[in-house]
C-alpha positions as CSV (number, residue, x, y, z in Angstrom):
1,M,16.0,26.2,-37.7
2,F,15.8,25.0,-34.1
3,R,12.3,23.6,-35.0
4,N,13.7,21.1,-37.6
5,T,16.2,19.5,-35.2
6,P,16.1,15.7,-35.3
7,F,15.4,15.6,-31.7
8,L,12.2,17.8,-31.9
9,A,11.0,16.1,-34.8
10,L,11.2,12.9,-32.8
11,L,9.6,14.4,-29.9
12,R,6.7,15.7,-31.9
13,K,6.3,12.2,-33.4
14,E,6.0,10.6,-29.9
15,I,3.7,13.3,-28.7
16,N,1.3,12.6,-31.8
17,Q,1.6,9.0,-31.2
18,I,0.6,9.2,-27.6
19,L,-2.4,11.6,-28.3
20,R,-3.6,9.2,-30.9
21,N,-3.2,6.2,-28.5
22,K,-6.5,6.1,-26.6
23,Q,-5.6,3.0,-24.7
24,L,-2.5,4.6,-23.3
25,L,-4.2,7.8,-22.2
26,F,-6.9,5.4,-20.6
27,L,-4.1,3.5,-18.9
28,L,-2.5,6.7,-17.6
29,I,-5.6,8.1,-16.1
30,I,-8.3,5.6,-15.0
31,P,-6.1,2.9,-13.4
32,P,-4.5,5.3,-10.9
33,I,-8.1,6.6,-10.0
34,V,-9.4,3.1,-9.4
35,Q,-6.3,2.2,-7.5
36,L,-6.2,5.0,-5.3
37,M,-10.0,4.8,-4.5
38,L,-10.0,1.1,-4.0
39,Y,-6.8,0.9,-1.6
40,G,-7.8,4.1,0.2
41,F,-11.2,2.7,1.0
42,A,-10.8,-1.0,1.2
43,L,-7.5,-1.4,3.0
44,N,-8.1,-1.0,6.8
45,P,-6.1,-2.6,9.3
46,D,-8.9,-2.1,11.9
47,V,-11.0,-5.0,12.4
48,Q,-14.8,-4.3,13.1
49,N,-18.2,-5.9,12.7
50,L,-17.0,-9.2,14.0
51,K,-19.7,-11.7,14.4
52,L,-20.1,-12.9,18.2
53,G,-21.9,-15.8,19.4
54,V,-22.5,-16.3,23.2
55,I,-23.8,-19.2,25.3
56,D,-24.5,-17.9,28.8
57,Y,-25.2,-20.8,31.0
58,A,-25.1,-18.6,34.0
59,N,-27.6,-15.9,32.8
60,V,-26.9,-13.7,35.9
61,Y,-26.5,-10.0,36.1
62,E,-22.7,-10.3,36.0
63,S,-22.5,-12.5,32.8
64,R,-25.1,-10.3,31.2
65,E,-23.0,-7.2,32.1
66,L,-20.0,-9.2,30.5
67,V,-21.9,-9.7,27.3
68,S,-23.0,-6.1,27.1
69,A,-19.3,-5.0,27.6
70,L,-18.1,-7.2,24.6
71,T,-20.7,-5.6,22.4
72,E,-21.0,-2.0,23.5
73,N,-18.2,-0.6,21.3
74,G,-19.7,-1.9,18.1
75,I,-16.6,-4.2,17.2
76,F,-18.5,-7.2,18.2
77,V,-22.0,-7.8,16.8
78,A,-24.0,-10.4,18.8
79,Q,-25.5,-13.0,16.5
80,S,-28.6,-15.3,17.5
81,P,-27.5,-17.5,20.4
82,P,-26.3,-20.9,19.4
83,L,-28.3,-23.8,20.6
84,S,-25.2,-25.7,22.2
85,E,-21.6,-25.7,22.3
86,A,-21.5,-28.0,19.4
87,D,-23.5,-25.7,17.6
88,L,-21.2,-22.9,18.5
89,G,-18.2,-24.7,17.4
90,Q,-19.7,-25.5,13.9
91,Q,-20.7,-22.0,13.4
92,V,-17.1,-20.9,14.2
93,E,-16.0,-23.7,11.8
94,T,-18.3,-22.7,9.0
95,G,-17.4,-19.0,9.1
96,K,-20.9,-18.0,10.5
97,L,-19.1,-16.6,13.7
98,N,-15.8,-15.0,14.1
99,V,-15.7,-15.4,17.8
100,G,-17.7,-17.7,20.3
101,V,-17.9,-17.2,23.9
102,V,-19.0,-19.7,26.5
103,I,-20.0,-18.7,30.2
104,P,-20.0,-21.7,32.3
105,P,-22.7,-22.4,34.8
106,E,-20.4,-22.0,37.7
107,F,-19.6,-18.5,36.8
108,P,-21.6,-16.9,39.6
109,R,-19.7,-18.9,42.3
110,R,-16.3,-18.5,40.6
111,F,-16.9,-14.7,40.1
112,A,-17.8,-14.3,43.9
113,A,-14.5,-16.1,44.7
114,G,-12.6,-13.9,42.3
115,D,-11.3,-16.5,39.9
116,A,-14.1,-16.8,37.2
117,E,-13.2,-18.0,33.8
118,I,-14.9,-17.8,30.1
119,Q,-14.1,-19.8,27.3
120,V,-13.3,-17.8,23.9
121,L,-13.3,-19.6,20.6
122,I,-11.6,-17.5,17.9
123,D,-11.6,-18.3,14.1
124,A,-7.8,-18.1,13.4
125,V,-7.8,-19.1,9.8
126,N,-6.7,-15.2,9.2
127,A,-3.8,-15.3,11.8
128,N,-3.7,-11.3,11.8
129,T,-7.4,-10.9,12.5
130,A,-7.3,-13.5,15.1
131,G,-4.5,-11.7,17.0
132,I,-6.5,-8.4,16.7
133,I,-9.6,-10.0,18.2
134,N,-7.4,-11.6,21.1
135,G,-6.2,-8.0,21.8
136,Y,-9.8,-6.5,21.7
137,I,-11.0,-9.1,24.1
138,S,-8.1,-8.7,26.4
139,Q,-8.6,-4.9,26.7
140,I,-12.5,-5.1,27.1
141,M,-11.9,-7.8,29.8
142,L,-9.4,-5.5,31.6
143,Q,-11.8,-2.6,31.3
144,Y,-14.7,-4.9,32.7
145,N,-12.5,-5.8,35.8
146,R,-11.7,-2.4,36.5
147,R,-15.3,-1.2,36.5
148,L,-16.0,-4.0,39.1
149,E,-13.4,-2.9,41.5
150,T,-14.9,-1.2,44.5
151,A,-11.8,0.4,46.0
152,Q,-10.3,3.2,44.0
153,T,-6.6,2.6,43.6
154,T,-4.0,4.7,42.0
155,L,-1.4,2.7,39.7
156,P,2.2,3.7,40.7
157,V,3.2,4.3,37.0
158,Q,1.0,5.8,34.5
159,S,1.5,6.9,30.8
160,Q,0.3,9.5,28.8
161,V,0.3,8.7,25.0
162,L,0.4,11.2,22.2
163,F,0.0,10.1,18.5
164,L,2.2,12.1,16.4
165,Y,1.7,12.9,12.7
166,N,-1.8,11.1,12.6
167,P,-3.6,11.8,15.7
168,G,-6.8,10.5,14.3
169,L,-5.2,7.1,13.5
170,T,-6.7,7.3,9.9
171,S,-5.6,4.4,8.2
172,S,-5.8,5.9,4.6
173,W,-3.2,8.3,5.5
174,F,-0.8,5.3,5.7
175,F,-1.9,3.5,2.7
176,I,-2.2,6.6,0.3
177,P,1.3,7.3,0.0
178,G,2.2,3.7,-0.4
179,V,-0.5,3.3,-3.3
180,M,1.0,6.6,-5.0
181,G,4.3,4.5,-5.1
182,L,2.5,1.3,-6.3
183,V,0.7,3.4,-9.1
184,L,3.8,5.0,-10.3
185,T,5.9,1.8,-10.4
186,L,3.2,-0.2,-12.1
187,I,2.2,2.4,-14.8
188,G,5.5,3.7,-15.3
189,T,7.1,0.4,-16.2
190,I,4.2,-1.0,-18.1
191,V,3.8,2.2,-20.2
192,S,7.5,2.8,-21.1
193,A,8.1,-0.8,-21.8
194,I,5.2,-0.9,-24.3
195,A,6.5,2.3,-25.8
196,V,9.9,0.9,-26.5
197,V,8.6,-2.7,-27.7
198,K,5.9,-1.3,-29.9
199,E,8.5,0.2,-32.1
200,K,9.9,-3.5,-32.7
201,D,6.4,-5.0,-32.9
202,V,5.1,-2.8,-35.7
203,G,8.5,-2.9,-37.5
204,T,9.2,1.0,-36.9
205,L,12.4,0.5,-35.2
206,E,14.2,0.0,-38.5
207,Q,13.0,3.4,-39.7
208,L,14.4,5.1,-36.7
209,L,17.8,3.7,-37.5
210,M,17.7,5.6,-40.8
211,T,17.1,8.9,-39.2
212,P,20.0,11.1,-38.5
213,S,19.1,11.2,-34.7
214,A,21.5,9.6,-32.2
215,A,20.5,6.8,-30.0
216,W,20.2,8.9,-26.9
217,E,17.9,11.5,-28.9
218,I,15.8,8.5,-30.0
219,L,15.2,7.5,-26.3
220,L,15.1,10.8,-24.7
221,A,12.2,11.6,-27.2
222,K,10.5,8.5,-25.8
223,I,11.1,9.3,-22.2
224,V,10.1,12.9,-22.1
225,P,6.4,12.6,-23.0
226,L,6.0,9.8,-20.8
227,F,7.9,11.6,-18.1
228,V,5.4,14.6,-18.3
229,L,2.3,12.4,-18.4
230,L,3.4,10.4,-15.5
231,L,4.2,13.6,-13.4
232,G,0.5,14.3,-14.2
233,D,-0.3,11.1,-12.5
234,V,1.6,12.4,-9.5
235,L,-0.4,15.4,-9.1
236,L,-3.7,13.5,-9.9
237,A,-2.7,11.0,-6.9
238,L,-1.8,13.8,-4.7
239,T,-5.1,15.8,-5.3
240,L,-7.2,12.6,-4.9
241,G,-5.4,12.0,-1.5
242,R,-5.8,15.4,-0.2
243,L,-9.5,16.1,-1.4
244,I,-10.9,12.7,-0.7
245,F,-8.9,11.1,2.0
246,G,-7.7,14.3,3.6
247,V,-4.1,13.3,3.5
248,P,-2.0,16.3,4.9
249,F,0.8,17.8,2.9
250,R,3.3,19.1,5.7
251,G,6.4,19.3,3.7
252,S,8.1,21.1,0.5
253,F,6.0,20.8,-2.6
254,L,9.2,21.5,-4.6
255,L,11.1,18.5,-2.8
256,F,8.3,16.4,-3.4
257,M,7.9,16.7,-7.1
258,L,11.8,16.5,-7.6
259,L,12.1,13.4,-5.9
260,S,8.8,12.0,-7.4
261,G,10.4,13.0,-10.9
262,C,13.4,11.2,-9.9
263,Y,11.7,8.0,-9.0
264,L,9.8,8.3,-12.4
265,F,13.1,7.8,-14.0
266,V,13.6,4.5,-11.9
267,S,10.2,3.0,-13.2
268,I,10.8,4.2,-16.8
269,S,14.1,2.9,-16.9
270,I,13.0,-0.5,-15.7
271,G,10.4,-0.4,-18.3
272,T,12.6,0.8,-21.1
273,L,15.3,-2.1,-20.2
274,L,12.5,-4.7,-20.4
275,G,11.3,-3.2,-23.6
276,T,14.7,-3.8,-25.2
277,I,14.9,-7.5,-24.0
278,Y,11.5,-8.7,-25.3
279,Q,10.1,-8.6,-28.7
280,Y,6.3,-8.5,-28.0
281,Q,4.0,-6.4,-25.8
282,Q,2.5,-9.7,-24.1
283,Q,5.9,-10.8,-23.1
284,V,6.7,-7.2,-21.5
285,V,3.4,-6.9,-19.6
286,L,3.8,-10.5,-18.2
287,T,7.4,-9.6,-17.0
288,T,6.4,-6.4,-15.6
289,F,4.0,-8.1,-13.1
290,F,6.5,-10.6,-12.3
291,I,9.0,-7.8,-11.2
292,N,6.6,-5.2,-9.8
293,M,4.7,-7.7,-7.4
294,P,8.0,-8.4,-5.3
295,M,8.8,-4.7,-5.5
296,V,5.2,-3.9,-4.1
297,E,5.4,-6.5,-1.4
298,T,8.8,-5.7,-0.1
299,S,8.3,-1.7,-0.3
300,G,6.2,-1.2,2.9
301,A,3.3,0.1,0.6
302,I,0.8,-2.3,2.1
303,A,2.3,-3.9,5.2
304,P,5.0,-2.2,7.3
305,V,8.7,-3.1,6.5
306,E,9.1,-3.8,10.2
307,S,6.7,-6.5,10.2
308,M,9.0,-8.5,7.6
309,P,11.3,-11.2,8.5
310,P,14.9,-9.9,8.8
311,F,16.0,-11.2,5.6
312,F,13.4,-9.5,3.6
313,R,13.9,-6.3,5.6
314,I,17.4,-6.3,4.5
315,L,16.6,-7.3,0.8
316,S,14.0,-4.4,0.7
317,L,16.9,-1.9,1.0
318,L,17.6,-2.8,-2.7
319,N,14.0,-1.9,-3.5
320,P,13.9,1.7,-5.0
321,M,10.1,1.6,-4.3
322,R,10.7,1.3,-0.7
323,H,12.9,4.4,-0.5
324,Y,10.4,6.5,-2.5
325,I,7.5,5.6,-0.2
326,A,9.4,6.4,2.8
327,I,10.3,9.7,1.2
328,V,6.5,10.5,0.4
329,R,5.4,9.6,3.8
330,G,8.2,11.6,5.4
331,I,7.2,14.7,3.4
332,L,3.5,14.4,3.6
333,L,2.7,13.4,7.0
334,K,6.0,14.5,8.9
335,G,7.1,17.6,6.8
336,A,10.5,16.1,6.7
337,G,13.2,17.5,4.7
338,L,16.6,16.5,3.3
339,D,18.2,16.6,6.6
340,V,15.9,13.7,7.5
341,L,15.4,11.9,4.3
342,W,18.9,12.1,2.8
343,L,19.8,8.4,3.1
344,H,16.5,7.5,1.0
345,V,17.1,10.4,-1.3
346,L,20.8,9.1,-1.9
347,A,19.6,5.6,-2.5
348,L,16.8,6.6,-5.0
349,V,19.2,8.9,-6.9
350,L,21.9,6.2,-7.2
351,F,19.1,3.8,-8.4
352,A,17.9,6.2,-10.9
353,I,21.4,6.9,-12.3
354,V,22.3,3.2,-12.4
355,L,19.0,1.9,-13.8
356,L,18.9,4.8,-16.4
357,T,22.5,4.2,-17.6
358,I,21.9,0.4,-18.1
359,S,18.6,1.1,-20.0
360,I,20.4,3.9,-22.3
361,R,23.3,1.5,-23.0
362,K,20.8,-1.5,-23.7
363,F,18.7,0.6,-26.0
364,R,21.7,2.1,-27.8
365,S,23.1,-1.5,-28.6
366,Q,19.7,-2.4,-30.0
367,L,20.1,0.5,-32.4
368,L,23.6,-0.4,-33.5
């Protein structure tokens, strides 16, 4: 008798539909793998292999040592010497060089006097890269000047820096938790929205109205299979992060899965709400991208929240994805628990309750 309940009948129907839908299974498996691999390997804030052009008018021991100092760490790669300053400027302008250095002919005399200068041209079309290049050159010049000092001096104040939670400064450890939130947001909203709107698109919503099931049973039967499949995406992303990128797992696995499940309700609720508003799958897909992109950009998944203008930092507090990514990074990298993450957990739970309630009511009104 328990087997023949309307809810279980609807649940079996949804599971069979999902298993027959090869495109949906492809969407749940392949895109998460591709996105994790792409972002994990491609996104790297470190700037390397910068093309360097040098015009050395002095051509003395000290100037050659300076050029060697610029290229010895592998960040700057010396290219063929430009023919002239005009040629150097043109190569920077056309993108053939990232950095151009001009060592003037009076460099030996000024060097002996202790006030030598060189000219550095940086392609600043990418402002972030230009700032990093400037920092690299400043550090290299500082080290070069220290090597030239003949007297050994001790600085009055020295610092001892310890890198916590990511001692190797591995950039993928920052990006992978963010990509996990990105994947669950994109896949969760699109898949759940399509699952709802497909009933209207193919004309089976009227058949559901004729069943003895309540509105909450119809919606729950749609949510449960998607929820289980998306939990599989969570485990898939976690496994790829551990095996391929070496992302540590220092916290509670149970807490991680519970809060990931909570966030899945958020993404599913957003998709369900969109599915009740629109009639066609094309409309839903376009709208999910319009909603998801601002969520991704203000979540801290790709760029730190601290680098945003004050208005967007405050606005990002209304983004559930920001709270989930903070939770994932806290659990994976820091081993943090509820005593540290409780504010993010509270915000995430509130978002899940509010969005799920709104989507249920909207879906119920559609069935009435």
